[in-house]
N, C-alpha and C positions, 0 to 999 in steps of 0.2 A: 414132385413133392420131396422135401426133405423132413424127416419126421424122427425126433427121438422119442420114442413110446414110453420110456420109462420101465426099467425093469421090475418084477416084482421083488420087494424086500420082504424082511422078516416079520414077526408079529406086529400088528399095529393096532391102535384103538378101532373099535367097530365103525365109529363115525369118520375116520380119517378119509379124506378124498384121494388118498395114494394107494388105497387097495386095488389091486389088479382085478378082483372080481366085481367091483364097484365101476372101474374105468372100462372093462372090456365091452359092454355092450355100446357104450358111446364111442370107443374109438372104431368099433365094428361099423356103427352107423355113419360116422364121418367118412371113413374109407369107400364104404359102399355109394355114398351120395357123389364123391369127387372122382373116383376111379382114375388116378393119375396113371398115364401111359408109363411112366417111370416113378418109382418110388425108392429113394434112398433112406434106410432106416437105421437107427442106432439104439443099442441096450436092448437087443432082441434076444429073448432066449426061446427054446424049441416050442413050449407050449404058446406062447405069444404068436410065434410065425405062423402055427397052425390057423390060430383065430384070424390072422391078417389074410392069410391065403384064402379063408372060408369067406372073408368078407368082401375081398377083390373079385372072387368068382372063377369060373372054370378055366378061362383063357390065360390066366395069370401063372407065371413061373417065376421061380427064384434061384439067385446064386448067392454064394457066400456061406461060411460056416463059423462056428465058435472061434473065439480068440486063443483057446487054450492050446497046449501042447499037443493034446490028443483031438483037436477040432471041435471040442465041446464047449459049452457055456456060452456066454454073452457074445453075441456077434452084431455085424453090420450089413445084413443081407440087401440086396437090390431085387426088387419084385418089378416085373415088366409084363406088359400085355402082350402075349405072344400072337394075337391076331393081327397087331398093328407093327410088330418088331421081331425081327430075326435074329437070335443070338448067334454070334459067329466066334467068339472066345471071350473067355473070362479068366480071371486069376484072383488069388488073394495072397498078401503078403504082410510081414510084420512091419511095424514103424520101428526099425531098429537098426543097428549096424549090420546085423545078420537078417536080412529081410526074407530069406527063404528057409529060416528055421521058425515053425510055428511056435508060438509061446514066448518068443524071445522078446527082452526088454533091456535095452542098453542105454538110454538116453535121459534117464533119470527118473522115468515114469515107473510106478510101483507095480501097475498090472500092465499085461499086454496091451498094445494098441494095434490096430490093423487098417488096410487100406484093401477094399474090393473094387476090382475093376472090369468093367465089361464091354465089349464091342457090339454095336448093334447096326443092322441094316433097316432102314425103313420100308415096309412093303409098299407104302403109297409113293413116296417120292424117291425113293432109292438111295437116299443119302445115307453114309455111313458116318457113324459117330461113337464115341467114346464117353462112358459114364464111369465116374470115380466117386465113391462113396467111403466116408471116413469118420472117425470120431477121435478128436485129439485129446491128450492127456488133460485132467482137470487140475492138476498141482503142478508139474513141472513146465516152466516157461521154456527152457532148453529144449525140452521134447516137442513142444509146440512148434518151435521154431525150426526145428531138424525136420520134422514131420512137414511143415509147409514147404520146405526146400525141396524133400522128396518129392511132393505131389507136383510141384511146379515142374521138376525135371521130368517127371513121368510124363507129363502133357506136353512139354516141348519135344521130347524124343518120341511121341507117339504118332505124329504125323496126321492126326486126324482132329476135327473139332470135337470139342469134349466139354461135358458139362461135370462141375464137382460139386457133390451135395455133402453136406455133414455138420456136426456139431464140433465146431473149432474151439469151444469153451474159451473164446476171448473174442473182444469186439474191434470195432474199426478203429484203425490209429494205433494198435498194439503192434509189438514187433513182429509176432508170427504172422499176423495179416499183411504187414508191410512185406514181409518175406515172400508171401504167397503171391503178391502183385508186382514183385521187384522189377521184372524186365519187360513187363506187358504181356507176357504169355498168358496172363489170365486176368480177368476184369470181374468187378462185382456186377451181378445182374440186378442188384437192387439199384444201382446208380445208373446203369445203361437201359433200364427198361422205359419203354414210351408211356407206359402208364402204371402207377402205383396204387392200387386199390384200398390200401389201408395205411393208417400212420406207421411210422417207423418204431413198433414197439420194442421193448426188449422181449427176446423169445423165450426167456426162462421166467414166467410170471410166477411159477410155483403154486398153481391152483389158486390165483389171486387175479384181479382185473388186470390186463395188461396195460403197462405204463411206458410213455416214451423217454421216460428218464433212464430207462435201464437199457443195458447193452443188447444189441442184436449178435447172439452167439451162434445162431444156427444159419447156415449160409447156402445160397446157391451161386455158384462160379461158373463163368464160361470163357472159352476162347473168344477172341473178339468177333469174329465171322458169324457167330451165332446172334441171332436177331431176338431180343427179349421183348415180346409185345406187352406183356403185363406181369405183376407180380404183387404179392400180397401175403398176409400172415392170417391164417385161418383161427379165428377165436370162437367158433362156434361149440357149443356145449348141449350136446343131444340130450334132452330131458334134464337140463340143467347140471348136467356132470361133466367135468373137465376129462378129457381122453388121456392126458397126459401132463406132466409138469411143464412140459414145453409147447410151444406153438408150432404146428407145422407151417412152413414157408412153401409156398406154390408159385410157379411161374409157367406161362405159355411162352413158348420159343418157336422159332423157325430155323430150320437147318437146310443149308442148300446142298444138292448134291455136288461133287467135284466138277469144276467147269460149267457149272448150271446156276443161273441167278433165279429160276423159278423154284420155290421151296416145296 
C-alpha cells in the first residue's frame, strides 16, 4: 500500500474533514482491516506514526525519519510486517544534489524532499527485494523530473527486484513520469496488473467522491519481473469519515527468488 495520510495542519473549522482527530479513527480502522505487508507513507509526523504503528499491530516495524536537517518533522516512513519480512538494510537520502546532507534542497523545491529505501528478505519464499518510498515536490516540475531520474537510477543500480511507492504529485504522461519509465527499468503496476479492482480514479479527491477525470498522482511502480496480480484504490470511509485527502493505492504482487520461478 502507498498512502499519503495528510499531515495535521493548523486551526480548522470544527466540522472540517481535514481535522486529524476526526480522521485518526478512520485511518486506524482502515489500516487494521487491510494490514499491508508493506506500507509506504507520505506526510507522516511522529504523532501520526504512533497511531499507524498501533493500528498495524505488534509485529510491524518502521524505517525512516523526518526530512529536516535534524531528522525531525514530516517524513516518508516505510512500515513492514516483521513476521513476514526480514529487514536487511535501509537508508534515507535527500532528493537534491547533496543527497547525503539531511535537509538539503537544491532542485527548486522549497522544502526538503526525501527517499527512504529498504531491502527485505521474504521469510516464506526467501526472495530478496527492495522498497523505495518517496514524495515528490508539489510545486517544482524540475525537482520532480530530477527526483524521478534519481529513483530510476537507484533501482537500476540496486540489482534487486524493486517496488516504488509514493505520491509523485503528477499524473500519467507528465515529464516526471516519463522520466521514471524512460528506459524500462520500472513499469507502472496499474497498467501491468492482471486485474484492476476499481476504476482509475484520481487519487487526490480532497474529501470528495473520487472521479476518473482527475489524475492518479499516488503510484505503485515495480521492476518488470515482479508480477502484479491485482491493484486498486481504497475508497473506504469507516463510519462515513475519510481517512485522508488522498486515496491509498494497494496491490498484490508476487516476487520470485533469484533463479526460481516459484514465488
